[in-house]
N, C-alpha and C positions, 0 to 999 in steps of 0.2 A: 668379308671374304667368305665365299661360298665353300661349304665343306664338300670334299671330293670322295666319291664312292666308286669302287671298282666292282663291276658285275661280271662274274665268271659263270657263263651259262651257254650251253651248246645249242639249246632250242631257240632258234632265231626269233620266233614270235614272242616267246616269253622275255627274251633279252630286250627286244624292241619295246614291249609293253613296260618293262621295268625302267628302261631308259626314259621313256616319255613321262611316266608317273613321277620319277625321281627329279627330273628336270623341272616338272611342273611345281614341285615342292621347293625348288630353289637350289638343289644340289648340282654339282658338276658330276658328270658320269662318263666312265670309260667302260667299254665292253671287250671281254676276251671270250672266245668261243671254244677254247680247249684248255686243259689244265696246264700244259707247258707254257702257253702264252700268258695265262693268268699269273703263273709264278714269276715269269720274267717281268711282267708289268709291275707286280707287287715289289719286286726287288729294285726296279729302276725308278718307279714313280713315288710321289708323296701323297698317299691316300689317307683318309680319315676312317674309312670302314670298307670292308669287303663283303659282298654277298656271293657266296660260293656254293655252286651246285655240287651235289655228291657224286653223281654219275657224269663223268666227263671223258672225252676222247684224249688219248695220248698220256694223260696222267689223272688219276682219280682225285676227287675233291679232298678225300682223307689225306692222301699223300701231299697234295698242295698245301693243305693246312699244316701238316707236320713240318714241312720245310719252311713255311713262312714263320712258324713259331721259333725257328732257330735264329732268326734275325729281327723279329718284330713282335710287339704286343698289340698290334692294330686289332680293333674289334672285328670279329669274323662271325657272320650269321650264315649258318649252313642251310641250304635250300635243296629239298629233294622230294621226289615222288614217293619214296619209301616211308612207310609209317611203322616199320618194325622197331621195337624198343632197343634191340641190339644195335641197329644202325644209329639210333640217336645217341646211345652210350658211346659207340665208337667215335662218332663225330665230336662229341664233347671231350672225350679222352684225348683226341688228337689235337685239341687246343681251341675248338670253336667256342665262342661265347654264348651262342644261342642257336636255336634249331627251329625251323618252320617247315611244315609239310605241304606240298602241292596237292590239290589246289588250295590256294590261300586267299584271304581277303586282303586287298592292298592296304586297307586301313590298319590291319593288324601288323603287317610287315613294317609300315611306316612308324607305328608306335614302338615296335621293337628297335628300329633304327634310332629313333629319338632317345630311347632309354639307353642304348649302347653308347651313343655319342655323349650323353650326359655323364655316364659312368666314367668314360674316358677323360672328360674335362675335369671331373672331380679328382680323379687319380693324378692327373698332371699337376693340378694346383697343390695337392697334398705333397707331391714329390718335390716341388720346387721350393728352395729355401726362401725365407722371407727377406733375408739380407744377402746382398751380393757385395763382396769386398774386393778391392784391388789396391794393395798398399794402404795409403791413408784415405782412399776414396771408398765411401760406403753408400750403397743404394738400398733404401728400405722400401720394399714393394707394398707392404701393408699401409705405411704412412705416406707413400708417394713422395718420398723425401730423399734428398741427396746431401751428403755432408763430406767435407774434406778435413780430416784431423779434428773432427768435432764441430767445425764451422759449417753452417748450412749454405748450400749452393742453390741459389734461386734460378730455376729453369722454367721455360714455358712448357706446355704439355708436349709439344712436338719434340722439343729438345730432350725432355725426359724420356719420351718413347724411343728416341734414337739412341740415347745413352744406354737405356735398358737393353735394347737389342744388341748393341755393341758389347756390353759387358757379359751378356748371356752367351755370346759367341767369342769370348776372349781367345786370342791366338789364332783366329780363323780370318783369312782374307775375304772381305765382302765387297762385291762390286756394286756399282750404283743401282743396277737393276734389282739386285737382291735387297738392298736397303729400301728402295721405293716399294717393292712388293710387300715387305714385311712391316714397314713403318708407316707408309702412306696408303698402302692398299692396292689391290689389283685394279680398281676402277680409277686410280689417280690419272688425271689428264694434265700434263704439263711437262716442263723441262726436267730431265733427270739431274741437271746441274743444281737443282734445289738441294740435293744432298750435300754438295760442296758448301753451300751457304750455311747450312745448319751445322756442318762439321766445324766451320770457322767460328760459329757462335759458341759451340761447346769448348773449343780450344781456348777462346778468349776468356771464358768463365772458369775453366779448370786448368788446362795445360799451361797457358801463359800466366794466369793469375798466380798459380802456386808453383810454377817452375817445375812441374812434374809431367813430362810428355807421355800421355797415355795413347793418344790416337796418332797413328803413323800412316803416311801415304805410301801406297805401293804403286809406283808410277805405271800408268797404263792399265792398271787393274782396278784398284779401289782403295779400301782402308782396312786397317787392322787395329784392334784394341789390345794393348800389351801393358803390363806393369813390371816394375823392376824388382818386385818381391821374389 
């Protein structure tokens, strides 16, 4: 699954240059040409990183960064023509993770992007619990193992991946497209009904075997994982 980057840059030539270079590196890219549009996209979209120009129409990059920090910890790299130390301090104080000055070498920016994304991945892994429990059902992410009341439940890799995603989103209704996207991947080619098949596999190995219904069907929508605890 390609990582997605939002570029907020009002200079069209620079924005186009960044879009081409980032896509060449395998990233998905969206462009916003003013601060207000950039903030709206950040609020509505699911991005892995934001490249944010300091000087923007309608809303400054500093203000955009401050507002984003109220709802997200997404990595932000501030991009600007200003090389004044006070601007750098202001940018970092507003919540930016890094700062690079125009003109810049694309190799340096790419290296900073990789570093920021790596830090994000490490932070996410450290924040996630090793064990996920629901009643007597336990999923151990380190051991790649599932147990019910201490008895191991043997699952295929895809069954495990599906159960993990369901348990991590306990109490949330998930449609087939969401399951396909997050368990099978964006590039999956096939019938979305494959999710129904694997839901049946999980139910036969857990819900039906132990008489403990975790996975419920929301007719016309999808599935939800719930426990009676």
